[in-house]
C-alpha positions as CSV (number, residue, x, y, z in Angstrom):
1,M,117.5,240.5,222.1
2,I,118.2,239.3,218.5
3,L,114.8,237.6,218.5
4,S,113.1,240.8,219.7
5,V,114.8,242.9,217.0
6,F,113.8,240.4,214.4
7,S,110.2,240.4,215.6
8,A,110.1,244.2,215.5
9,V,111.5,244.2,212.0
10,L,108.9,241.7,210.9
11,L,106.2,243.7,212.5
12,A,107.4,246.9,210.9
13,F,107.7,245.3,207.5
14,G,104.2,243.8,207.8
15,T,102.7,247.2,208.7
16,Q,104.5,249.0,205.9
17,Q,103.5,246.3,203.4
18,S,99.9,246.7,204.4
19,G,99.9,250.1,202.9
20,E,99.9,252.2,206.1
21,P,102.2,255.2,206.1
22,F,103.7,254.3,209.4
23,T,105.2,251.4,211.4
24,V,104.7,250.5,215.0
25,A,106.9,248.1,216.9
26,A,107.9,247.2,220.4
27,A,111.3,248.5,221.5
28,N,112.1,245.2,223.3
29,A,110.4,242.1,224.7
30,A,109.3,244.0,227.9
31,V,106.5,245.7,225.9
32,A,103.2,243.9,225.8
33,T,101.7,243.1,222.4
34,D,98.4,244.8,223.5
35,H,100.3,248.1,224.1
36,V,101.7,248.0,220.5
37,D,98.2,247.3,219.2
38,R,96.7,250.2,221.1
39,V,99.4,252.6,219.9
40,R,98.7,251.5,216.3
41,E,95.0,252.3,216.6
42,Q,95.8,255.7,218.1
43,V,98.2,256.5,215.3
44,K,95.5,255.7,212.7
45,A,93.0,257.9,214.6
46,G,95.6,260.7,215.0
47,L,96.5,260.8,211.3
48,R,92.8,261.1,210.5
49,Q,92.5,263.9,213.0
50,L,95.4,265.8,211.5
51,A,94.6,265.1,207.9
52,A,92.8,268.4,207.4
53,T,95.6,270.4,208.9
54,F,98.4,268.6,207.0
55,P,96.8,267.4,203.8
56,G,98.8,264.8,201.8
57,L,101.1,263.9,204.7
58,P,103.0,262.0,205.8
59,S,105.3,262.2,202.8
60,S,107.7,259.7,204.4
61,P,106.8,256.7,206.6
62,I,106.7,257.4,210.3
63,H,108.3,254.8,212.6
64,L,107.0,254.4,216.1
65,L,108.7,252.5,218.9
66,V,106.8,251.6,222.1
67,H,108.9,251.4,225.3
68,A,108.0,250.1,228.7
69,D,109.7,253.1,230.2
70,A,112.4,255.6,229.4
71,S,115.2,253.3,230.5
72,S,115.1,251.5,227.1
73,L,115.6,254.7,225.0
74,P,118.5,254.4,222.6
75,D,121.5,256.6,223.3
76,Y,120.8,258.8,220.3
77,A,117.3,259.7,221.7
78,R,118.2,260.3,225.4
79,A,119.5,263.8,224.8
80,G,116.2,265.1,223.6
81,H,114.1,263.5,226.3
82,H,112.8,265.6,229.3
83,D,112.0,263.9,232.5
84,E,108.4,262.9,232.9
85,A,107.7,263.5,229.1
86,P,105.6,260.5,227.8
87,G,107.1,260.6,224.3
88,L,109.5,262.3,222.0
89,A,109.9,262.7,218.2
90,L,113.2,262.6,216.4
91,L,112.4,264.8,213.4
92,S,115.3,264.0,211.1
93,R,114.6,260.3,211.5
94,H,110.8,260.6,211.2
95,E,110.8,258.5,214.4
96,I,108.6,258.6,217.5
97,H,109.2,257.0,220.8
98,I,106.2,256.3,223.1
99,L,107.1,255.7,226.8
100,W,104.3,253.6,228.4
101,R,105.0,254.1,232.1
102,E,105.5,257.8,231.8
103,M,102.3,258.1,229.8
104,L,100.4,256.2,232.5
105,Q,101.9,258.5,235.2
106,S,100.9,261.7,233.4
107,A,97.8,263.2,234.9
108,H,97.3,265.5,231.9
109,S,97.7,263.4,228.8
110,D,96.3,260.1,227.7
111,L,97.6,257.8,224.9
112,H,95.7,259.6,222.2
113,D,97.0,263.0,223.3
114,V,100.6,261.8,223.4
115,V,100.4,260.2,219.9
116,V,98.7,263.2,218.3
117,H,101.3,265.5,220.0
118,E,104.3,263.5,218.6
119,L,102.7,263.0,215.2
120,T,102.2,266.8,214.9
121,H,106.0,267.3,215.4
122,V,106.8,264.9,212.5
123,L,104.1,266.1,210.2
124,L,105.0,269.8,210.8
125,Q,108.6,269.0,210.0
126,Q,107.6,267.3,206.8
127,Y,105.2,270.2,206.0
128,A,108.0,272.7,206.3
129,A,110.5,270.7,204.2
130,P,113.1,271.6,203.1
131,N,113.1,274.5,205.7
132,G,112.1,272.5,208.8
133,G,115.3,273.5,210.5
134,A,114.1,277.2,210.6
135,L,111.1,276.3,212.9
136,P,111.7,277.4,216.5
137,R,111.2,274.9,219.3
138,W,108.6,277.0,220.9
139,F,106.5,276.9,217.8
140,H,106.9,273.2,217.4
141,E,105.8,272.5,221.0
142,G,103.1,275.1,221.0
143,L,101.4,273.8,217.9
144,A,101.8,270.2,219.0
145,Q,100.0,271.0,222.3
146,T,97.4,273.1,220.6
147,L,96.4,270.4,218.1
148,A,96.5,267.6,220.6
149,G,94.5,269.6,223.1
150,D,96.9,268.9,226.0
151,T,99.5,270.7,228.2
152,Y,102.3,268.3,228.0
153,L,103.8,268.5,231.5
154,G,100.7,269.9,233.2
155,D,101.3,273.6,233.6
156,S,98.6,275.9,232.3
157,E,98.0,279.6,231.7
158,E,97.2,280.1,235.3
159,S,100.8,279.3,236.1
160,L,102.0,282.1,233.8
161,I,100.1,284.9,235.5
162,W,102.5,285.5,238.3
163,R,105.5,285.3,236.0
164,A,103.9,287.7,233.5
165,T,103.0,290.1,236.3
166,G,106.6,290.1,237.5
167,H,108.0,290.2,233.9
168,R,109.7,286.9,234.5
169,L,108.4,284.9,231.4
170,L,111.1,283.2,229.4
171,P,112.2,285.2,226.3
172,F,111.1,283.4,223.2
173,D,114.5,283.9,221.6
174,E,115.9,281.5,224.3
175,L,113.4,278.8,223.3
176,V,114.5,278.5,219.6
177,T,116.8,275.5,219.6
178,D,116.0,273.8,222.9
179,F,114.1,274.0,226.1
180,P,115.7,274.4,229.6
181,H,116.1,271.1,231.5
182,G,115.3,272.4,235.0
183,E,111.9,271.0,236.1
184,A,110.2,274.3,236.8
185,E,111.7,276.1,233.7
186,V,110.8,273.3,231.3
187,R,107.2,273.3,232.5
188,L,107.1,277.0,232.1
189,A,108.5,276.7,228.6
190,Y,105.8,274.2,227.5
191,A,103.0,276.3,229.1
192,Q,104.2,279.5,227.6
193,S,104.6,278.0,224.1
194,Q,101.2,276.4,224.3
195,S,99.5,279.7,225.4
196,Y,101.2,281.8,222.7
197,V,100.7,279.5,219.7
198,S,97.1,278.7,220.7
199,W,96.4,282.4,220.8
200,L,97.9,282.8,217.3
201,V,95.7,280.0,216.1
202,R,92.6,281.6,217.6
203,E,93.5,285.0,216.4
204,F,94.5,284.1,212.8
205,G,93.3,280.6,212.2
206,V,95.5,277.5,211.8
207,N,95.8,277.8,208.0
208,R,97.2,281.3,208.2
209,V,99.6,280.3,211.0
210,L,100.8,277.4,208.8
211,A,101.2,279.9,205.9
212,V,104.0,281.3,207.9
213,V,105.8,278.0,207.7
214,K,105.2,277.8,203.9
215,D,106.7,281.3,203.6
216,L,110.1,280.1,204.7
217,D,112.5,280.1,201.8
218,G,115.9,279.4,203.3
219,D,116.8,283.1,203.6
220,R,114.1,284.5,205.9
221,T,113.9,283.6,209.5
222,F,110.7,282.4,211.1
223,L,110.1,285.8,212.8
224,Q,110.5,287.5,209.4
225,S,107.9,285.2,207.9
226,M,105.6,285.9,210.8
227,V,105.7,289.6,210.1
228,R,105.2,289.1,206.3
229,V,102.2,286.7,206.7
230,L,100.5,288.0,209.8
231,G,101.1,291.7,209.1
232,R,102.2,292.6,212.6
233,P,105.6,293.1,214.2
234,T,106.6,290.3,216.5
235,V,106.7,292.7,219.5
236,V,103.1,293.7,218.8
237,L,102.1,290.1,218.5
238,Q,103.7,289.2,221.9
239,D,102.2,292.3,223.6
240,S,98.8,291.4,222.2
241,W,99.2,287.8,223.5
242,L,100.2,289.1,226.9
243,D,97.1,291.4,227.0
244,Y,94.9,288.4,226.2
245,L,96.6,286.3,228.8
246,M,96.3,288.9,231.6
247,N,92.9,290.5,230.7
248,R,90.8,288.3,228.5
249,S,91.8,284.7,228.9
250,G,90.2,284.3,232.4
251,A,93.5,282.9,233.7
252,R,93.9,285.8,236.2
253,F,90.4,285.3,237.6
254,R,91.0,281.6,237.9
255,T,94.3,282.2,239.6
256,L,92.7,284.7,242.1
257,L,89.8,282.3,242.7
258,S,92.3,279.6,243.5
259,E,94.3,281.9,245.7
260,C,91.2,283.2,247.5
261,F,90.1,279.6,248.2
262,S,93.5,278.8,249.6
263,L,93.5,282.0,251.7
264,S,90.0,281.3,252.9
265,L,91.1,277.9,254.2
266,V,94.0,279.6,256.0
267,L,91.7,282.3,257.5
268,A,89.2,279.6,258.5
269,L,91.7,277.8,260.7
270,P,91.5,280.3,263.6
271,L,87.7,280.2,263.5
272,L,87.8,276.4,263.5
273,A,90.2,276.5,266.5
274,L,87.9,278.9,268.4
275,A,84.9,276.8,267.6
276,L,86.7,273.7,268.9
277,I,87.7,275.5,272.1
278,R,84.2,276.7,272.7
279,R,82.8,273.2,272.1
280,L,85.3,271.7,274.6
281,A,84.5,274.3,277.2
282,T,80.7,273.7,276.8
283,D,81.3,269.9,277.2
284,R,83.4,270.5,280.3
285,R,80.7,272.8,281.9
286,A,78.0,270.2,281.2
287,R,80.2,267.5,282.7
288,D,80.8,269.6,285.8
289,R,77.1,270.3,286.2
290,M,76.3,266.6,286.0
291,E,78.9,265.7,288.6
292,Q,77.7,268.5,290.9
293,Q,74.1,267.2,290.5
294,E,75.2,263.7,291.4
295,R,77.0,265.0,294.6
296,L,73.9,266.9,295.7
297,E,71.6,263.9,295.1
298,Q,73.9,261.7,297.2
299,Q,74.2,264.3,300.0
300,T,70.4,264.8,300.3
301,A,69.5,261.1,300.0
302,P,67.4,259.8,303.1
303,P,69.1,257.2,305.5
304,P,68.4,253.5,304.8
305,P,65.3,252.0,306.5
306,A,65.8,250.6,310.1
307,E,64.8,247.0,309.0
308,H,67.8,246.9,306.7
309,R,70.2,247.4,309.6
310,D,71.8,244.5,311.6
311,A,69.2,243.7,314.3
312,G,71.8,242.2,316.7
313,A,74.1,245.2,316.6
314,R,73.4,248.1,318.9
315,P,74.4,251.4,317.4
316,P,76.6,253.5,319.5
317,D,75.0,256.1,321.7
318,G,73.9,259.1,319.8
319,E,74.3,257.5,316.3
320,N,70.7,257.8,315.5
321,D,70.8,261.5,316.3
322,A,73.8,262.2,313.9
323,P,73.1,263.2,310.4
324,P,74.2,260.9,307.6
325,S,77.9,261.3,306.7
326,A,78.9,262.9,303.4
327,P,80.0,260.5,300.6
328,S,83.7,260.1,300.0
329,W,85.1,261.0,296.5
């Protein structure tokens, strides 16, 4: 273990000395060197991708640790990790943890998406300094998913439709400091945050949305800065987002299409059953006709020629006058 830590320190020192604004190291000896190299390349690509959004950042070095899986997370990082999440960022430490196994098991994010997502968290916190503590969790997660182009745990706007119809979406004021830890609720929180923030970015542009962050001065809340910069009450903003979600995003149509497809499969089952019954009945009738034809052919078959009979045996009296006996079945 000491050797692994020493190797990680040397790797981090060498990376920082090379002039890169980040370090990448294996969390322990279970992590392949190739995995560390791949993460390093994705960090370089991710910083280039985010440079236009966060110019001049990072202002402090970002430290990345690559884990074989979540079991090697340090104790100070476990509280902030949601099950199945392929990474997490510790903002006060400018530290990112990449979980390799969880990343591979994710059907919705690849390594590049995960790295860009976590980099966005750290860069956004540095961008908001010294007021990063005023940023709500829903905004952090929504912007990270929007810029990475992923939905972190797989839920999408389609999953929000039924909740929105029944007025069962999560209140944003309950997503300020943390997300719920129940599987269904945390998926909903990620999807809801992504949908709302991506709508804000489409509606106002990413620069104007980030101007809300720059408007924070230690006295104003994030919602107050939203009203000042975007010029609309937060209630109006959320109602406009819900209107987009329900009527203009296409999510309702996609949901109905998916439901209709599932319903069509259910409705098709009786038809398939009837078709199978008819096919079996047709086969049975054809088999009965063939058996009946065979019986008729055997009943009407002529008697065998006389020369094929035993010449030394005399048939009983009257046998030649009797009709051939019916076959036995």
